[in-house]
C-alpha positions in Angstrom: -9.4 2.9 -5.2 -6.0 1.9 -3.8 -3.6 4.8 -4.4 -0.4 3.3 -2.8 0.9 0.3 -0.9 2.1 1.8 2.4 3.5 -1.5 3.7 2.7 -5.1 3.3 -0.3 -4.7 5.6 -1.6 -1.2 4.8 -2.8 0.7 1.8 -3.6 4.3 1.1 -7.0 4.9 -0.5 -7.8 7.5 -3.1 -11.2 8.8 -2.1 -13.3 12.0 -2.6 -12.3 14.8 -0.3 -15.8 14.9 1.1 -15.4 11.4 2.6 -14.3 11.9 6.2 -12.4 8.7 6.9 -8.7 7.9 7.4 -7.1 7.2 4.1 -4.6 4.6 5.3 -6.3 1.3 6.2 -5.3 -2.3 6.9 -5.3 -4.5 3.8 -7.9 -6.8 5.4 -10.4 -4.0 5.2 -10.1 -3.8 1.4 -12.5 -6.0 -0.6 -13.2 -6.3 -4.3 -16.3 -4.6 -5.6 -18.4 -7.3 -7.2 -21.1 -5.3 -9.0 -20.7 -4.5 -12.6 -19.6 -0.9 -13.4 -21.2 1.1 -16.2 -19.7 -0.1 -19.5 -18.4 -3.5 -18.1 -19.1 -6.4 -20.4 -21.3 -9.3 -19.1 -20.7 -11.7 -21.9 -17.3 -13.4 -22.4 -15.5 -12.4 -25.6 -14.9 -15.0 -28.3 -11.4 -16.5 -28.7 -9.4 -16.0 -31.9 -7.8 -18.8 -33.8 -4.0 -18.9 -34.0 -2.3 -21.9 -35.7 -5.6 -23.8 -35.4 -5.7 -23.2 -31.7 -8.3 -21.0 -30.0 -6.7 -18.2 -27.9 -7.9 -15.0 -26.3 -6.3 -11.6 -27.2 -3.9 -9.9 -24.8 -4.8 -6.3 -24.1 -1.7 -5.5 -22.0 1.0 -7.0 -19.8 0.7 -5.5 -16.3 3.5 -7.0 -14.2 5.9 -9.9 -13.9 7.4 -12.2 -11.3 9.7 -15.1 -11.0 8.3 -18.3 -9.4 10.7 -21.2 -8.8 13.0 -19.9 -11.6 10.1 -19.5 -14.1 9.2 -16.0 -15.3 5.4 -15.3 -15.2 3.6 -12.2 -16.5 0.3 -10.8 -15.2 -1.9 -10.5 -18.3 -4.9 -8.2 -18.9 -7.1 -9.9 -21.4 -8.9 -7.9 -24.1 -12.6 -7.7 -23.4 -12.4 -9.0 -19.8 -12.5 -7.1 -16.5 -9.5 -6.9 -14.1 -10.8 -9.8 -12.0 -10.0 -12.0 -15.0 -6.3 -11.0 -15.2 -4.1 -14.1 -14.9 -0.4 -15.0 -14.5 0.9 -16.8 -17.5 4.3 -18.4 -18.0 6.6 -16.6 -20.4 6.8 -19.7 -22.7 3.0 -19.6 -23.1 3.1 -16.0 -24.4 5.2 -16.5 -27.5 2.3 -15.4 -29.8 2.2 -12.0 -28.0 5.9 -11.4 -27.9 5.3 -7.7 -28.9 3.2 -7.1 -25.8 5.9 -8.7 -23.6 8.6 -6.6 -25.3 6.5 -3.4 -24.9 6.1 -4.2 -21.2 9.8 -4.8 -20.7 10.6 -1.6 -22.5 8.1 0.3 -20.3 9.6 -1.2 -17.1 13.2 -0.4 -18.1 12.3 3.3 -18.6 10.2 3.5 -15.4 12.9 2.0 -13.2 15.6 4.5 -14.3 
């Protein structure tokens, strides 16, 4: 697991103490684990219907960024694994305004 970004090219890993390797490695050495972990879902969850449109539920907003003047949020979807997290434009998240507001509140308290 990545514990901390040391620089744009290096990460510090969080490993068991019994593992005798250097904890700071080049980012090119880090790859996504592709096997399913215990408890991960294999089947895709069903969408819910909102205003006669099928949508998936948002579990949590993880991060945000501004791309060409447009705010985007990194969304963790309910029932999906982290590899299915996506960046969504703020205007497309109007139905989950509470999740966006909760994220913004959390970010404002963490930054202080």
